[in-house]
C-alpha positions, -999 to +999 in steps of 0.1 A: +919-669-002+892-657-026+867-630-021+838-637+003+807-649-015+777-627-018+748-639+005+719-658-011+690-634-012+663-661-006+667-698-001+629-706+000+629-710-038+646-738-057+678-722-069+685-705-036+679-736-015+700-757-038+728-732-037+727-732+001+733-770+000+762-766-025+779-741-002+775-764+027+793-792+007+821-768-002+824-757+034+826-793+047+855-798+022+874-770+038+862-741+016+886-746-014+886-718-039+866-722-071+898-721-091+912-750-072+879-769-076+880-763-114+915-778-116+904-811-099+905-842-121+868-848-117+857-813-128+848-806-164+835-770-162+851-736-155+855-720-121+830-693-131+803-720-137+810-735-103+807-700-086+775-693-105+760-726-093+765-716-057+751-680-062+714-690-060+705-670-091+694-700-112+695-738-110+728-753-124+728-781-149+736-816-137+770-815-154+779-785-133+765-800-102+783-833-107+816-814-113+810-794-081+805-825-060+834-844-076+857-815-069+848-811-032+852-849-028+886-848-044+898-818-023+883-830+010+909-837+037+886-853+064+851-865+069+828-885+047+826-879+010+794-866-006+770-892-021+767-884-058+734-904-061+718-885-032+729-852-049+713-863-082+680-868-063+683-833-047+691-817-081+662-835-098+637-824-072+650-788-072+648-786-109+612-798-110+603-773-083+620-745-103+599-755-133+567-753-112+577-719-098+584-706-133+549-716-145+533-697-115+518-663-120+541-636-106+519-630-075+519-666-065+556-670-073+564-642-048+541-657-022+559-691-026+593-676-023+584-659+010+562-687+024+584-689+056+586-654+070+601-666+103+633-678+086+661-653+078+659-638+044+697-638+040+715-671+043+744-669+068+777-684+056+775-709+084+756-716+117+770-695+145+756-702+180+774-671+194+749-650+176+720-665+196+709-646+227+676-664+233+664-700+232+645-694+200+675-680+182+696-710+194+671-733+178+673-713+146+710-718+145+705-755+149+682-755+119+709-736+099+734-762+109+711-790+097+707-772+063+744-768+059+750-804+068+729-815+038+716-844+059+680-855+064+666-860+099+667-898+093+704-896+085+711-874+115+691-898+137+713-927+124+745-908+133+734-894+166+712-923+178+685-898+186+650-908+174+638-889+144+606-878+162+628-863+190+649-844+165+618-831+147+600-820+179+631-803+193+636-782+162+600-771+164+602-759+200+613-724+212+629-737+244+665-748+249+671-784+242+691-805+267+729-803+265+734-839+255+711-834+226+731-804+214+764-823+215+749-853+196+733-831+170+764-810+163+786-841+160+760-858+137+759-828+114+797-830+109+809-808+137+841-814+156+848-814+193+860-778+191+827-769+175+808-787+203+826-766+229+814-734+212+778-746+211+779-757+247+793-723+258+765-705+239+739-728+255+752-721+290+752-683+284+715-684+273+706-708+301+723-687+328+711-654+315+675-667+318+683-678+354+698-644+363+667-626+351+646-644+377+667-637+407+664-606+430+701-605+442+735-615+429+739-640+458+706-657+449+717-659+413+749-677+421+730-702+443+705-708+416+732-714+390+749-738+414+717-758+418+705-758+381+738-765+365+749-789+393+783-772+398+803-761+428+801-726+443+834-714+426+822-727+392+788-711+397+805-677+404+827-681+374+796-690+353+778-658+365+809-638+356+810-652+321+774-646+315+775-610+328+804-603+304+783-620+276+754-598+283+776-567+283+790-576+249+757-588+233+746-568+203+714-558+221+732-549+254+718-514+252+682-524+247+662-520+280+650-553+294+630-566+323+660-574+345+667-572+383+683-540+392+716-557+403+719-574+369+710-543+349+736-523+368+762-550+362+754-551+324+759-513+324+793-516+341+781-507+376+782-540+396+770-537+431+790-545+463+774-579+467+783-589+431+819-576+435+823-598+466+810-629+448+829-623+416+862-607+427+867-621+462+872-586+475+850-573+503+866-539+503+870-542+541+906-554+550+898-555+587+869-580+581+892-601+559+919-602+585+894-610+613+877-638+595+906-651+575+882-659+547+882-647+511+849-653+493+846-672+460+872-662+434+861-657+398+875-623+388+855-605+362+885-593+344+896-629+339+863-635+321+866-605+298+847-581+321+862-547+325+852-525+353+844-488+344+872-463+351+869-447+385 
């Protein structure tokens, strides 16, 4: 395996944006090394030229771009091949845009390259829904997935059977899309069933964390999750356990937030008695359990990655 690629410093200008698309094509082919790509029959350039094309420093020539796409098509083991005609159109538009940027005064060129301040400055290697902790961040990961797919909204619409207007409106919102939309979108962008499962789990964590923030007690939280996700009481308890563990392990777990006291204590590793009963099935009172013969819902925190603090 070769060395990890350096991140693209900015993909709002022509070369950076085009390099982002090239990296997406390479990733869809299984991330072959540039040396392997250079040895493909359809490649007529060196591996260093292929690597430079995906660096985002400058626009590659069409000969280099054509060799890049021919290589990934030859080395691809699954999925659809890249359309060379569509890639020529992308390359032609990006080249014209680069010429326009080059003729701009330095001040306007800088403004053009940073015209979208809400987008990340560094291009991630791939979309990762597990990095999202809010609905807005989840939508951003969907946008990154679209960029890496190299598909237009019309093409995604054709694959997913979701209207183009719905796709466009959803990607402009800052609220969680519906779960069927997420599944259709990920599959249309080239994701596999295993990828869909990761996106769904991230969606549920964000959805449930928002529900937990609006409930005064742990019992109310489980009942709300049961109602909103349309699941049984045991599954609702397990879902709460997973989300509490998710909040504990989130990068911003230590940042103070407006949370109910029971939830903040649980995130800090101090779950209250009610939460312990709901999530571990242990009341702490053996006499009561013997008398009632009932053990509450079982969704042990340690089974979901939650570790209780040492006593």
